[in-house]
N, C-alpha and C positions, 0 to 999 in steps of 0.2 A: 504493500500500500504506500502510495506517495505521501510523504510528509514534508512540510516546510517549517523550519525552526522559527523564523520571524517573517510571516507573510506581510506584515505592515510595510516592510522594506523590500524583501525579496520578490514580492508580487505587485509592487506599485506600478503605475503606468510609466511608460518611457518619458512622457512629458513631465510628470512629477519627479522622476529620477533626475532629469537634466536640470530642473529648477533647484533641487536639493544639491546636486553636484556643484552648481555655480555658486550657490550661497556658501557652501563649505570651502570651495576653492578660494573665494575672496578672503575668508577668515584665515585660511592656511597661509596664503601669500603675505598677508599683513603680519601674521605671527612670525613667519620665517624672516621677513625683511627686518623686523624689529629685534630679533633675537639670535640670528645666525649671521655673523659678520662675513663669512665666506660667500653666502648668497647675496647679501646686501652689496658687498663690494663689486661683485661681478655684474649685478643688475645696474648699479650706479654707473659703472664704466660704459654700459650700453645705453645710459640715460633712460632707464626703465624704472618705474615704481609699480607697486601692486595696483594702483588706481588705473594704470594703463591697460590692464587686463580686463576688458569689458565684456568678454564672452568666453565660452569654453574654447573656441577656436583660437582666441588670442593667446592662449597658453603657449602656442608655437613661437611667440616672440621671445620667450625666455630661453636661456642656454640649457643644454643637457647637463646632467650630472652623470659621472662615470665612475667605475670601480676605483680608478687611481685617485679620485678625489677623496674617497674614504681613507685610502692608505696615506695620502699626504696629510690628512687631518687627524691622523692617529694621535691619541686615542679619542679625545672628546671634542675635536674641533668643529664637528657638524651638529653638536647638541644645541638645542634651543632652550634648555633648562640648566640651571646650576646643578652640580653633582649632588647636593643635599636633597634635591627633589627627584633624583633618579633612584628608583627602588629595585631595578634589575638591569644587569649588563650581560650581554651575550657577545660572542665573537666567533669568527671563523677559525679554523685550525691554522697552525703555523707558529713556530717558536723562533725562527731565525728572522724572517721578514715580518713587517708589521701586518697583523691580521686586520680584517674589517671589524670594527667595534660598533655595536648598536646598543642603545639605551632605551629604557621604558619607564614612563611615569606610571602612577597608579591607574590613571585613566587609560593609558595605553594598554596595560595588562587587562583591564576590563574589556576594551575593544577587541583585543586579541582573542580572549576566551569566547567572546560573542561570535567572532568569525569562525573559530574552530568548532564551535557548537553547530554552526550551519553546515560545516564540512561533515561532521559526524552524522547529523540527522539526514543529510542528503544521501550519504552512503548507506543508510539503513539502520543506524544505531538508535536504540530506545533507552529509556531510563532504567529498565529492568536488566540491561545487559551488563556483562563483565568484560571489560576491555583490557587486553594485555598489550603493553607498549614495549616493542623491541627496538625502538630508536635509542640511540645513545643518550644518556643523561649526562650532560657536561656543558661546555661553553656554547655548543651549537644549539640552534633554536627548536629543532624538530620535536623532540620529546615533550618539552615543557609546554609548547603551544597546544598540542593535541591533548595532553594531560588536563590542562585547564578547561579546554572546550568540552571534553567528555564529562568531566565533573560538573560542568555547568548544566549539561543535559540531565544529569542525575545518574550517569553510568558509574558503576563500581570500577575503579582503575587499579590495575596491577602493574607497577613499574618495573618490569623485569630487565629493562635495558638490553644491551646487545650481547651476543655470544652465548656460550654454554648451551648448545642445542639440546643436550639431554635434559637439562633443567627446564628449558623453555617448554619442551614437550610434556614434561611431568606436570608443570604448572597448568598448561592447557587442559590436561585431563583432570587433575585433582581440583583445580579452582573453577572448573566448568566455564572456561573462557568462551565467549560468544563473538567478540570483536577482536580482531588482530590488527595491530598498527605497526608498520615497519617499512623497510625498503622492499620493493618487489623481488630483488635478487635474493635477499635473505629468506623471504617467505617461500620462494621457489625452491631454495635450498632445503628448507624444512620439509617441503612436500617430497623431496627426493630421499632424504635420510630417514624420515619417520618410519616407513615400513621396515627398514633394516634394524631400527631400534625397537620394533615391536608395537608401533602405534599406527592405528588406522584413523587418519584425520576425519574421514567421513563418518566415523562412529562417534566422534566427539561432539561437543555442543557448538562448534564453530559455525558461524553464520555469515559474518561480514568481515572483509579485509579492506582497510584504509591504507593505501600504499603511496609512497612518494619518496622524495629526496634524490631520485635518479630517473633517467629516461627509461621507459618500458613500453613494449609494443602490445597491441591487442592480441597477438599470438601468445605472448607471455600471460596475459590475463586469462585467455582460454585454457591454458595449461593449468594455471593455479586453480581456477574454478572447477575444472574437470577432476583434478587430483584431490581437492580438499572439500568440495561442496560449498565453498564460500562464494558470496558475491563480492567481487573485487572492484574497487573504484579508485580513481586517481586523485591525488592531492598535489597542489602546486603552491610554492611560495619561495621567497628569497629573504635572507636575513636583513638585507638592506631595506626592504620594503616593509616587512613586519615579521616574516617567518612563514610557516604553514598557515593557510587561511586566506591567501590572496585569491585562489580560485579552486574549484572542486567539481567533480562529476556528480550528477544526480543519477537516479535509477535508469534514466534514458541512455546514459553513457555515450553521448554524441557531442563531445566537446566539454570543456571545463568552464563553469559559470564563474565570472569575475565578480567579486564583491564590489560592484561599481558605486555603491553608496559611500564607500571608504577609499576607493582608488580610481583615478582616471586612467584609462588605458589609451595609448596611441600605438600604431604600428607604422614603422618608418623603414625606408630603404636603408640598409646597413651602410651603404657607400655614401649616399648623399644626405641622409638624415631627413629627407622629405617624406611626407605621408604617402602611403600606398593605398590603392583603391580597396574598398571593403571586400573581404574574402581573399585577398592576395597575401601571400606569405611575406613577412618582414620581421624586423626586430621589435620585440615588445618593450614598451617604454611606460613606466608607471609614475604617477604623481599621487602622493598621499593626500587625503582630504580631512583626516581626523587625528593624525598623530601629533602628539605634544612634544615629546622629548627629542625625536629625530624625524622631523618632516623631510620627505624626499620630493624633489622637484624634477620632473622629467628624467627619471633614472633609467639609463640604457642598460637593460638586463643582459644583453648578449644572447638571449634566447630567441630562436626563430619560430614563429607560428603565425597563423591567420586568425582573424577575429570576425565573428558574424553576430548580427543582432536579430537574426530570424527567430521567431517564437519557438519555445521549447515545449514539448508535451507535458513537462512536469509543472508548468504554470509559473515558473520563475521568469522575471523580466530581464535579468542580467544578461549581457552579451556573453558569448562563449568563445574561448580560443581553442585551437586544435592542440592535440598532445604535442609536447615539446620533445623533439628528437635531435635537433641540430643547434649549433651555436655559431656566432660570428667570429669567435676567437678560437684558440687552441686548447681551451680549458677542457679537461677530462673529468667525468664524474665516475669515481671508482667506489662502489659500495656506499654510495651516499656522501662521499667526501669529494670536495672540489680540489682538483690537482692541476697546477699550471706547470708546463714544461720548463718555464723560466725559473721556477723555484728549484726544480731538479738541477738545472744548469748552475744555479748559484751555489748549491752544495758541492757539486763536482769541482767547481772552480777553486774551492778551498783545499782540495785534496792533493797531496804531493804524489807524484808518480803516475797520475792519471792523464792519459792522452786526451786531447780535445774531442776525439771522436766517441760518440755514444749513440745508443738507439733506445727508444722507449717502446716497449711492446705490450699492448693490452690485449688480453685474451679472456676467454670464458671457460672455466673448468666446471662442468656440471652447470649449476645456476650461478656460481660466484665469479665475479670479475677478478682477474689477476693482473697485477702490474709488475712487469720485469724491466729492469734497467741493465742493458748490456754496455759494459764500459771497457774500452781499450786501455790496457796498462802497458807500462814500459817492459821490455824484454826481461830486465833484471827481476821484476816482480814475479814473472812466471817461473823463475828459477828458485824461488823461495820454497820452503817446506810447505806441505799441505796445511799444517797447523797455522803457519803465519798467514797463508792465503785466506784460510777460513776466518781467522781473527780480523783481518782487514775487511773482508766481505761483510762480516757481522757488524763491524763498526760503521761501515757505510750505510747499511740497512737501518741501523739505529739513528744515525744522523738524518736519514731520509724520513724516518718515522716522526722525529721531533719536528721537522719542517713541514711535512705533508699532512700529518695526522693519520697516516696509514703506513704500514710497513710493507715495502715492496720486496720483491726478490731482486738480488743483485747478482749478475753473472759477469765475471771477469773474463775478457777475451783477449787474444793476442793482437798486436798491432796489425792494421790493415784488414781486420776481420769484418768491420762494419763497412759496407759499400760506400764509396764517395758520394753517390747520388742520394744517400739516405742519411747524411749527416744531420744531426739535430732534428730528425723527423720522427713523427710518431707513427707506429704501425698499429692500427686498431683493427684487430682480427675478430671483434665481437660481431654477432649478427646484427644487421641493420633492418629496420622496418621496410616492408615492401612498399 
């Protein structure tokens, strides 16, 4: 049965929505101009003030915000509130380079839980459910957003976090889990190993899977649903924008509804930055309409998708974007973790005895993504004992884990092993959507 968590907003008319968006946009732009010097200085250099934005289309007059702006402002340079009024801080992974830092006021956390409640209900969760969250509980945003949203709905939440598959399956059975939250690759992994560990997922109480933090295909959805008996729906979000809760699939599973009462979406040509026609693929750009601690203005996500405002059978009025499979940059998403090749290169540049040639190979073993870094080393290295080579290899893997937030495999290869035409290239051998 189709349910809508907040029909007052999710099912309002498009005219009412656009009126609300413009009202909230005006408030956000004034708030940002008054409290974030980074934006005020850029707008002033262009001789722009919030009063110059007289329509939703006028937003295009303002400059984009990009990922590097967050890094340059590290840690608090984009905050619109003093630190004493920030009650939660999250960040992306990364210990060597500056991560992206995001802050939340009490009002922001209330908004976030509201948006994630919409996600949960759209995916099929009810107040009588038991939800097991297998996202990582740490500095990243995924687990905490969905945790709060599910609790807002009245769901009983079991925060198992990541890993320990044997325990995850035992909790599912013993705690009578009905809603599973996590990355699609890990849930697919669970469906593969469960029979070997003596668990029949279809015999458990599992009913709904809310999956996100990485790209996944409809073929993956079909496999998860066939093996587990759950209905699997997609979650989309970015830490810079708010975290999970930016958009979500309903039971119709025909695109992800954008919470347009809280975020303005644009789709632009990645090369020119100009808007593309409705329904054409481009780069998703978001402007927040209700955030207090960290308002975002025209944030270029790097994610490619198309957006449509055609009516949905579920009754929600919000526009929908297509599933996100591609990006404008070379960022990789490995088991829900964002990995930049430039971060790998920065670590390698600090290592003695490492040749400039290396290759990054991403593959899939079973349902799990694997990251391997092949590094050319000087001939003298290859003459060392096996123990020394293993120690060096383990040391590099640990350095990578600290920087990337995920431990890759490191393989040492002899000079001239990596072909010249693949220097600093990524080989992504994972299946791609049709």
